[in-house]
C-alpha positions as CSV (number, residue, x, y, z in Angstrom):
1,M,96.2,110.4,69.7
2,A,94.9,114.1,70.5
3,K,98.1,116.5,72.2
4,G,98.3,115.7,76.2
5,I,95.1,113.9,76.3
6,P,94.9,110.0,76.3
7,F,93.0,107.7,74.7
8,L,91.7,110.5,72.6
9,I,92.6,110.0,68.8
10,K,91.2,112.5,65.7
11,K,90.6,111.5,62.4
12,R,89.2,112.9,59.6
13,D,88.6,116.0,61.9
14,I,86.6,113.7,63.7
15,Y,87.5,112.6,67.7
16,Y,87.9,109.0,69.0
17,L,87.9,107.8,72.3
18,Q,90.4,104.0,71.5
19,K,91.4,102.3,74.7
20,R,93.4,98.9,75.2
21,V,92.2,96.2,76.0
22,P,93.9,94.6,79.4
23,K,95.9,91.2,77.7
24,K,93.8,88.8,80.3
25,L,90.2,90.0,77.7
26,I,91.8,90.3,74.5
27,P,89.7,86.2,74.4
28,T,87.0,87.3,75.6
29,I,86.8,90.8,74.3
30,G,88.3,89.5,70.7
31,R,90.4,92.5,70.2
32,E,93.1,94.4,71.4
33,F,91.4,98.1,71.4
34,V,88.1,99.5,71.9
35,R,87.7,102.8,69.3
36,L,84.5,104.9,69.6
37,S,83.2,107.9,67.6
38,L,82.8,110.5,69.7
39,R,80.7,112.5,66.7
40,T,82.1,115.5,67.4
41,K,85.0,118.1,66.1
42,D,85.0,120.2,69.3
43,K,87.9,119.0,71.2
44,A,86.3,120.3,74.6
45,T,83.3,118.0,73.9
46,A,85.1,115.0,73.3
47,I,86.4,114.9,76.5
48,R,83.5,115.6,78.1
49,T,81.7,112.3,76.1
50,A,84.8,110.5,76.5
51,G,85.0,110.5,80.7
52,P,81.7,108.8,81.3
53,I,82.8,105.8,78.6
54,L,86.4,105.7,79.5
55,A,84.7,105.1,83.5
56,A,82.0,102.4,82.2
57,L,84.4,100.6,80.3
58,E,86.7,100.2,83.0
59,R,84.4,99.6,85.4
60,D,83.2,96.8,83.3
61,W,86.6,95.4,82.9
62,H,87.6,95.6,86.3
63,Y,84.4,92.9,87.3
64,Q,85.6,91.1,84.5
65,L,88.8,90.6,85.7
66,F,88.2,90.2,89.6
67,A,84.3,89.2,89.9
68,I,83.6,86.3,92.1
69,P,82.5,83.3,90.1
70,V,78.9,83.1,90.5
71,G,77.8,79.9,92.7
72,T,81.6,80.0,94.5
73,N,81.1,80.2,98.0
74,V,82.8,83.4,98.8
75,I,84.5,82.3,102.1
76,D,86.3,79.0,99.4
77,H,86.7,81.6,97.1
78,F,89.4,84.0,99.3
79,G,90.7,81.2,101.2
80,S,91.4,79.5,97.7
81,N,95.3,80.0,96.8
82,D,94.2,78.6,93.5
83,I,91.8,82.0,92.7
84,G,94.5,83.9,90.7
85,E,94.6,86.9,92.5
86,P,97.5,89.3,91.1
87,T,100.1,90.4,93.4
88,L,100.3,93.9,94.1
89,T,103.7,94.5,91.2
90,E,101.1,92.8,88.8
91,A,97.9,94.6,89.8
92,A,99.9,98.2,89.6
93,A,101.2,96.7,85.6
94,S,97.5,96.3,85.1
95,Y,96.7,99.1,86.0
96,I,98.6,101.5,84.3
97,E,97.9,99.0,81.4
98,M,94.4,100.3,81.8
99,K,95.5,103.5,82.1
100,G,97.4,103.4,79.3
101,K,100.2,106.4,80.3
102,A,103.0,105.6,83.3
103,G,103.1,108.4,85.8
104,V,104.5,109.6,88.7
105,F,104.1,106.1,90.3
106,A,105.8,103.8,87.6
107,R,108.3,101.3,88.8
108,G,111.9,103.7,87.9
109,S,110.2,107.0,88.7
110,K,112.1,108.9,91.4
111,M,109.0,108.2,93.4
112,F,110.5,104.4,94.4
113,E,114.0,106.1,95.6
114,N,114.2,105.6,99.3
115,T,110.5,104.6,99.4
116,N,108.8,101.3,100.7
117,W,105.5,100.8,98.8
118,I,103.6,98.1,101.0
119,A,100.5,96.6,100.0
120,N,97.7,97.6,102.0
121,T,96.8,94.0,103.6
122,T,100.5,94.2,105.4
123,R,100.2,92.5,109.0
124,G,102.1,91.7,111.7
125,T,105.4,93.2,110.4
126,N,108.4,95.2,111.9
127,D,109.9,95.4,108.8
128,Y,108.3,99.8,108.5
129,I,108.5,100.5,112.2
130,H,111.5,103.3,111.1
131,C,108.7,104.7,108.6
132,S,107.9,108.5,109.7
133,H,105.8,109.3,106.6
134,L,103.1,107.4,105.2
135,I,101.3,108.1,101.7
136,Y,97.9,106.4,102.0
137,L,96.8,105.5,98.1
138,Y,93.4,103.3,98.7
139,D,89.9,104.5,99.2
140,K,89.5,100.8,100.0
141,H,85.7,99.9,100.3
142,L,84.4,96.0,100.7
143,N,83.7,94.2,98.5
144,K,80.0,94.0,97.5
145,F,79.8,90.3,97.0
146,V,81.3,90.1,100.8
147,A,79.4,92.3,102.2
148,R,76.0,90.5,100.6
149,W,77.4,87.7,101.8
150,L,77.4,89.2,105.8
151,N,74.1,90.6,104.9
152,D,75.2,93.9,105.6
153,E,75.7,96.5,102.5
154,S,75.6,99.7,104.9
155,R,77.9,102.9,104.4
156,R,78.5,102.4,108.6
157,F,79.7,98.6,107.8
158,D,81.9,99.9,105.0
159,N,83.7,102.7,106.4
160,A,84.2,100.6,109.4
161,H,85.3,98.0,107.5
162,A,87.7,100.8,105.7
163,L,89.1,102.3,109.2
164,T,90.2,98.9,110.6
165,E,91.9,98.1,107.3
166,L,94.0,101.8,107.8
167,I,94.5,101.4,111.0
168,Q,96.2,97.8,110.6
169,W,98.4,99.4,107.6
170,V,99.2,102.9,109.9
171,W,100.8,100.6,112.9
172,R,103.1,98.7,110.4
173,S,104.9,102.6,111.1
174,R,106.7,103.6,114.4
175,I,103.8,105.0,115.8
176,R,103.7,101.6,117.1
177,I,106.9,102.6,119.2
178,G,105.1,105.6,120.5
179,E,106.8,107.9,117.7
180,P,105.2,110.8,115.5
181,I,104.3,110.2,112.2
182,T,102.9,112.2,109.1
183,L,100.1,110.7,107.5
184,Y,99.0,112.0,104.2
185,L,95.2,110.5,103.4
186,P,94.7,112.0,99.5
187,A,90.9,110.0,99.5
188,P,88.5,112.3,101.4
189,R,86.5,109.9,102.5
190,M,89.4,108.0,104.3
191,R,89.9,111.6,105.9
192,G,86.8,111.8,107.2
193,I,86.4,107.9,108.6
194,L,89.8,108.6,110.3
195,V,89.1,112.2,111.9
196,D,85.7,111.0,112.7
197,W,87.5,107.9,114.0
198,L,90.0,110.1,116.0
199,E,87.6,112.7,117.6
200,G,84.2,110.3,118.5
201,L,82.2,111.6,115.7
202,D,80.4,108.7,114.8
203,S,77.1,109.3,115.3
204,K,76.0,109.6,111.9
205,G,78.6,107.2,110.7
206,F,82.6,107.1,110.5
207,G,83.3,109.9,107.4
208,E,80.0,111.7,107.3
209,M,80.8,114.4,109.9
210,S,84.1,115.9,108.5
211,L,82.7,114.9,104.8
212,A,79.6,117.6,106.0
213,A,81.4,120.2,107.6
């Protein structure tokens, strides 16, 4: 592996992209690793070339892992308890496996000390009413198959869905009892959506006014 660069290896002075296949897809893909020659001896060129390939691989694998089967009723699919949806812990483990390297968000890191990890789908609980500092790590988008079924794939509808999910999540904190909170949104889109809603700037669609400023 090239020093400091995950998924990059060097053999006979040529750089290769090597990425572990998610365990559930090994029977389908037929191997544990994907290895592709980047056809260059230059490290900077290899990094630039590997980026789009990695993104394409992860999109394809994510689709295979979580896509709704063809011919399946969307409502039945999401309402069923037998579709094998991963728990938050399983999803995090899958993400780390796909990325190939555990970072500050890995279990056992200091990020877990005195910290509550809450799924963005958390509803109807007062268990976190004491929380004063929140970090929302999601850049929430509506499942494209659900949007298609609802016959609205517009950005405005997608942003409005993201806003409702964000508000529900934030409402688990002490803001529900009138206490101030500190909220960090690392995703520029989510920040824009929230700021526009708070300021009433939704004439161009939630998030578009702030992102354009």
